[in-house]
C-alpha positions in Angstrom: -33.1 13.1 -8.0 -31.5 11.0 -10.8 -28.7 8.8 -9.5 -26.5 6.8 -11.8 -26.4 3.2 -10.9 -23.2 1.7 -9.5 -21.2 -0.4 -11.9 -21.5 -4.2 -11.4 -18.6 -6.0 -9.7 -17.4 -7.2 -13.1 -17.5 -3.7 -14.5 -15.7 -2.4 -11.4 -13.0 -5.0 -11.7 -12.6 -4.2 -15.4 -12.3 -0.5 -14.6 -9.6 -1.2 -12.0 -7.7 -3.4 -14.4 -7.8 -0.7 -17.0 -6.6 1.9 -14.6 -3.8 -0.4 -13.3 -2.7 -1.1 -16.9 -2.6 2.6 -17.7 -0.8 3.4 -14.4 1.8 0.6 -15.0 2.3 1.9 -18.6 2.9 5.5 -17.4 5.3 4.4 -14.7 7.3 2.2 -17.1 7.6 5.1 -19.6 8.9 7.3 -16.9 11.5 4.7 -15.8 12.6 4.1 -19.4 13.3 7.9 -19.8 15.1 8.0 -16.5 17.2 4.9 -17.3 18.1 6.3 -20.8 19.1 9.6 -19.3 21.2 7.8 -16.7 23.0 5.9 -19.4 23.6 9.2 -21.3 25.0 10.7 -18.1 27.6 7.9 -17.8 28.8 8.9 -21.3 28.6 12.6 -20.8 28.2 13.9 -17.2 26.6 17.0 -18.5 23.4 14.9 -19.1 23.1 14.4 -15.3 21.4 17.8 -15.1 18.8 16.6 -17.6 18.3 13.5 -15.6 17.8 15.5 -12.4 15.4 17.7 -14.1 13.4 14.8 -15.5 13.2 13.1 -12.1 11.9 16.3 -10.5 9.4 16.8 -13.3 8.1 13.3 -13.7 8.2 11.6 -10.3 5.4 13.7 -8.8 3.1 12.4 -11.6 4.1 8.8 -10.8 3.2 9.3 -7.2 -0.1 10.9 -8.2 -0.9 8.0 -10.5 -0.2 5.5 -7.8 -2.3 7.4 -5.2 -5.2 7.7 -7.6 -5.1 4.0 -8.3 -4.9 3.2 -4.6 -8.0 5.5 -3.9 -9.9 3.8 -6.7 -9.0 0.4 -5.5 -10.0 1.1 -1.9 -13.2 2.9 -2.8 -14.2 0.1 -5.2 -13.5 -2.4 -2.4 -15.8 -0.5 0.0 -18.6 -0.3 -2.6 -18.3 -4.0 -3.3 -18.4 -4.8 0.4 -21.5 -2.6 0.8 -23.3 -4.2 -2.1 -23.0 -7.7 -0.5 
């Protein structure tokens, strides 16, 4: 059986930082779109339908990104504890 070695603590931390950065970027992009649509809705109430649609389409992805990061964080913590 050929097992891949576990990443070092430094590599693990770097992977978590990269995933956090990507997650934060994705969330900020979603919020920017939602805020822009909310401002458009103030000017023209017909845009509120687009805002509602955007919220329904994008928010599950935000939740999934956060859950994925949380799982990675906790599993990395467990691996680091076990390696000590």
